[in-house]
C-alpha positions as CSV (number, residue, x, y, z in Angstrom):
1,M,-186.3,86.0,-12.9
2,D,-186.6,87.3,-16.5
3,E,-183.9,89.4,-18.2
4,T,-185.7,92.8,-17.7
5,E,-186.0,92.1,-13.9
6,K,-182.4,91.0,-13.7
7,E,-181.2,94.1,-15.6
8,K,-183.2,96.3,-13.2
9,R,-181.6,94.6,-10.2
10,I,-178.1,95.0,-11.7
11,N,-178.7,98.7,-12.2
12,L,-179.9,99.1,-8.6
13,F,-176.8,97.3,-7.4
14,K,-174.6,99.5,-9.6
15,D,-176.2,102.6,-8.1
16,E,-175.7,101.2,-4.6
17,Y,-172.1,100.2,-5.4
18,F,-171.2,103.7,-6.5
19,Q,-172.9,105.2,-3.5
20,L,-171.0,102.9,-1.2
21,Q,-167.7,103.9,-2.9
22,T,-168.6,107.6,-2.3
23,F,-169.1,106.8,1.4
24,I,-165.8,105.1,1.6
25,D,-163.9,107.9,-0.1
26,S,-165.5,110.5,2.3
27,F,-164.3,108.4,5.3
28,D,-160.8,108.3,3.9
29,T,-160.6,112.1,3.7
30,K,-161.5,112.4,7.4
31,T,-159.1,109.6,8.3
32,L,-156.2,111.6,6.9
33,K,-157.3,114.5,9.2
34,I,-157.2,112.2,12.2
35,K,-153.7,111.1,11.2
36,A,-152.5,114.7,10.7
37,W,-153.9,115.7,14.2
38,S,-152.3,112.7,15.8
39,I,-148.8,113.6,14.4
40,T,-149.3,117.3,15.2
41,V,-150.4,116.8,18.8
42,G,-148.1,113.9,19.6
43,M,-144.9,115.3,18.1
44,S,-145.7,118.7,19.6
45,G,-145.9,117.0,23.0
46,I,-142.6,115.3,22.5
47,G,-141.0,118.5,21.4
48,G,-142.6,120.3,24.3
49,A,-141.1,117.8,26.7
50,F,-137.6,118.8,25.6
51,I,-138.3,122.5,25.6
52,S,-139.9,122.5,29.0
53,H,-137.8,119.8,30.5
54,A,-140.9,117.9,31.5
55,P,-140.5,114.2,30.7
56,V,-144.2,113.5,31.7
57,L,-145.1,115.2,28.5
58,L,-143.6,112.3,26.6
59,L,-146.2,110.0,28.2
60,L,-149.0,112.4,27.5
61,A,-147.9,112.6,23.9
62,S,-147.9,108.8,23.7
63,F,-151.3,108.7,25.3
64,S,-152.7,111.2,22.8
65,A,-151.4,109.1,19.9
66,F,-153.2,106.1,21.5
67,V,-156.4,108.1,21.7
68,F,-156.1,109.1,18.1
69,W,-155.4,105.4,17.2
70,V,-158.6,104.4,19.0
71,L,-160.5,107.2,17.3
72,E,-159.3,106.0,13.9
73,Y,-160.4,102.4,14.8
74,Y,-163.9,103.7,15.5
75,W,-163.9,105.6,12.2
76,K,-162.7,102.6,10.3
77,S,-165.2,100.4,12.1
78,F,-168.0,102.7,10.7
79,Q,-166.5,102.4,7.2
80,Y,-165.9,98.6,7.4
81,P,-169.5,97.5,6.8
82,H,-169.6,99.4,3.6
83,F,-166.6,97.3,2.4
84,M,-168.5,94.2,3.3
85,R,-171.6,95.3,1.4
86,I,-169.4,96.0,-1.7
87,D,-168.0,92.5,-1.4
88,D,-171.6,91.1,-1.3
89,I,-172.6,93.1,-4.4
90,E,-169.4,92.0,-6.3
91,E,-170.1,88.3,-5.4
92,Y,-173.7,88.7,-6.6
93,I,-172.7,90.3,-9.8
94,N,-170.0,87.7,-10.6
95,G,-172.5,84.9,-9.8
96,S,-170.8,83.5,-6.7
97,K,-173.7,84.7,-4.4
98,D,-177.2,83.6,-5.4
99,L,-179.5,85.8,-3.3
100,L,-179.0,89.5,-2.5
101,E,-181.5,92.3,-2.2
102,P,-180.6,95.7,-3.7
103,M,-180.9,99.0,-1.9
104,Q,-180.1,97.6,1.6
105,I,-177.2,99.7,2.7
106,G,-178.7,100.4,6.1
107,K,-179.6,96.8,7.0
108,A,-176.3,95.5,5.7
109,W,-174.4,98.2,7.6
110,E,-176.2,97.2,10.8
111,K,-175.6,93.5,10.3
112,Y,-171.8,93.9,9.7
113,Y,-171.3,96.6,12.3
114,R,-172.7,94.3,15.0
115,S,-170.7,91.3,13.9
116,G,-167.2,90.4,14.9
117,G,-167.1,91.5,18.6
118,I,-163.8,92.2,20.3
119,K,-161.8,90.2,17.8
120,R,-162.8,92.6,15.1
121,V,-161.6,95.5,17.3
122,F,-158.1,94.1,17.5
123,T,-158.1,93.0,13.9
124,I,-158.9,96.5,12.6
125,M,-156.5,98.2,15.1
126,K,-153.6,96.0,13.8
127,W,-154.2,97.0,10.2
128,S,-151.1,98.9,9.1
129,N,-153.2,101.7,7.5
130,V,-155.0,102.2,10.8
131,M,-152.1,102.0,13.3
132,T,-149.8,104.2,11.2
133,P,-148.7,106.9,12.3
134,H,-150.1,106.5,15.8
135,I,-148.0,103.5,16.8
136,Y,-144.8,105.4,15.8
137,V,-145.7,108.5,17.8
138,L,-146.7,106.4,20.8
139,G,-143.5,104.3,20.6
140,C,-141.3,107.4,20.1
141,G,-142.7,109.0,23.3
142,V,-142.4,105.8,25.4
143,V,-138.9,105.0,24.1
144,I,-137.6,108.5,24.8
145,F,-139.3,108.5,28.2
146,I,-137.6,105.1,29.1
147,A,-134.3,106.4,27.7
148,H,-134.6,109.5,29.9
149,K,-135.3,107.3,33.0
150,F,-132.0,105.4,32.3
151,C,-130.2,108.7,31.8
152,L,-129.6,108.0,28.1
153,V,-131.4,111.1,27.0
154,T,-131.7,114.4,28.7
155,V,-135.2,115.9,28.6
């Protein structure tokens, strides 16, 4: 490959790289909304349990936090392939990857999204930036419910 062709490929990769970064940033904005709704719904449910003296609301609040956690996993799983493509581009640019075709966001996304199986699900769900704040709301509701059952807290 001559220098002109290599320079064209690098420019295509640069454009693709910045487009991927834009995708990732837009996903992060929506992730913050998922987290905000998780806290709002979950903590409202916990507060509502005390106001209405209905301990079952503690479990419902915990369940809602779990549902938001799963939603965030799915959102992150859609974002994850873009990170993998960025890694590929960086490896190509720094010379540690020999062959890579530019302008392949769709194919690369499909390849990485389909890979990993159930192990990837649990890996992503355990990431601290994915499980926070959902795990805390879930845990808070369950702990207060158990404390209520052992008469340690009055709901």
